[in-house]
C-alpha positions as CSV (number, residue, x, y, z in Angstrom):
1,M,43.9,-4.7,41.4
2,T,44.5,-6.0,37.9
3,A,47.2,-4.8,35.6
4,Q,46.4,-2.1,33.0
5,D,46.3,-4.6,30.1
6,E,43.9,-6.8,32.1
7,M,41.2,-4.2,32.8
8,R,37.8,-5.2,31.6
9,L,36.1,-3.2,28.9
10,L,32.6,-2.5,30.2
11,P,29.5,-2.8,28.0
12,W,28.7,0.9,28.3
13,S,30.6,4.0,27.4
14,G,31.3,7.2,29.3
15,S,31.0,10.8,28.3
16,G,32.0,11.5,24.7
17,D,31.4,7.8,24.0
18,K,34.7,7.0,25.6
19,P,35.2,3.4,26.8
20,C,34.8,2.5,30.4
21,Y,37.0,0.0,32.1
22,L,36.8,-2.0,35.4
23,S,39.9,-2.9,37.4
24,T,39.2,-5.6,39.9
25,D,40.6,-9.0,41.0
26,D,37.0,-10.2,41.7
27,P,35.2,-11.6,38.7
28,D,32.2,-12.2,40.9
29,G,32.1,-8.6,42.3
30,Y,29.1,-6.4,42.0
31,M,30.4,-4.4,38.9
32,S,31.5,-7.6,37.2
33,R,28.1,-9.2,37.6
34,L,26.4,-6.0,36.5
35,A,28.5,-5.9,33.3
36,D,27.8,-9.6,32.7
37,K,24.0,-9.0,33.0
38,I,24.2,-5.9,30.7
39,E,26.2,-7.9,28.1
40,A,23.5,-10.7,28.2
41,V,20.8,-8.1,27.6
42,Q,22.7,-6.5,24.8
43,L,23.3,-9.9,23.1
44,G,19.6,-10.8,23.5
45,T,18.6,-7.5,22.0
46,A,20.8,-8.2,19.0
47,I,19.2,-11.7,18.5
48,E,15.7,-10.2,18.6
49,L,16.7,-7.5,16.1
50,L,18.1,-10.1,13.7
51,A,14.7,-11.9,13.8
52,E,12.9,-8.6,13.2
53,V,15.2,-7.7,10.3
54,S,14.5,-11.0,8.6
55,K,10.7,-10.4,8.8
56,T,11.0,-6.8,7.7
57,L,13.2,-7.5,4.7
58,D,10.8,-10.3,3.6
59,D,7.9,-7.8,3.7
60,Q,7.6,-6.0,0.4
61,D,5.4,-3.3,1.9
62,T,8.0,-2.1,4.4
63,D,8.4,1.6,4.1
64,A,11.7,3.6,4.1
65,N,11.1,5.0,7.6
66,D,10.7,1.6,9.1
67,L,13.9,0.5,7.4
68,R,15.7,3.6,8.7
69,C,14.6,3.0,12.3
70,L,15.6,-0.6,12.1
71,S,19.0,0.3,10.6
72,H,19.6,2.7,13.6
73,A,18.6,0.0,16.0
74,L,20.9,-2.5,14.3
75,T,23.8,-0.1,14.3
76,G,23.5,0.3,18.0
77,A,23.1,-3.4,18.6
78,L,26.2,-4.1,16.4
79,R,28.2,-1.5,18.3
80,N,27.2,-3.2,21.6
81,V,28.0,-6.7,20.3
82,L,31.4,-5.6,19.1
83,R,32.2,-4.1,22.5
84,V,31.2,-7.4,24.2
85,A,33.4,-9.4,21.7
86,V,36.4,-7.1,22.4
87,S,35.9,-7.3,26.1
88,R,35.5,-11.0,26.2
89,G,38.5,-11.4,23.9
90,H,40.6,-9.4,26.3
91,L,39.4,-11.4,29.2
92,L,40.3,-14.6,27.5
93,A,43.8,-13.4,26.6
94,A,44.4,-12.1,30.1
95,S,43.4,-15.5,31.6
96,E,45.7,-17.5,29.4
97,P,48.8,-18.7,31.1
98,G,52.1,-17.3,30.2
């Protein structure tokens, strides 16, 4: 198993929005691959939302409810992207020699 500071932050949270971690020496194991796939979906969703935001903000007829819904979706996507960034940053730091 990996050391405590080398555990992978997973792209989902547990009860009470607490972070979930994976402790494994196998980056190709089932849970590692599942986390990779979920991260890819989360990043793809963020890309799609950015495109939607651009169109929505350019539309002068967009109502406040649409903007609120989009803001909620963007908040969730940003939270996910930040979790992916933190996780990947930790993985890079753990893989650096010395």
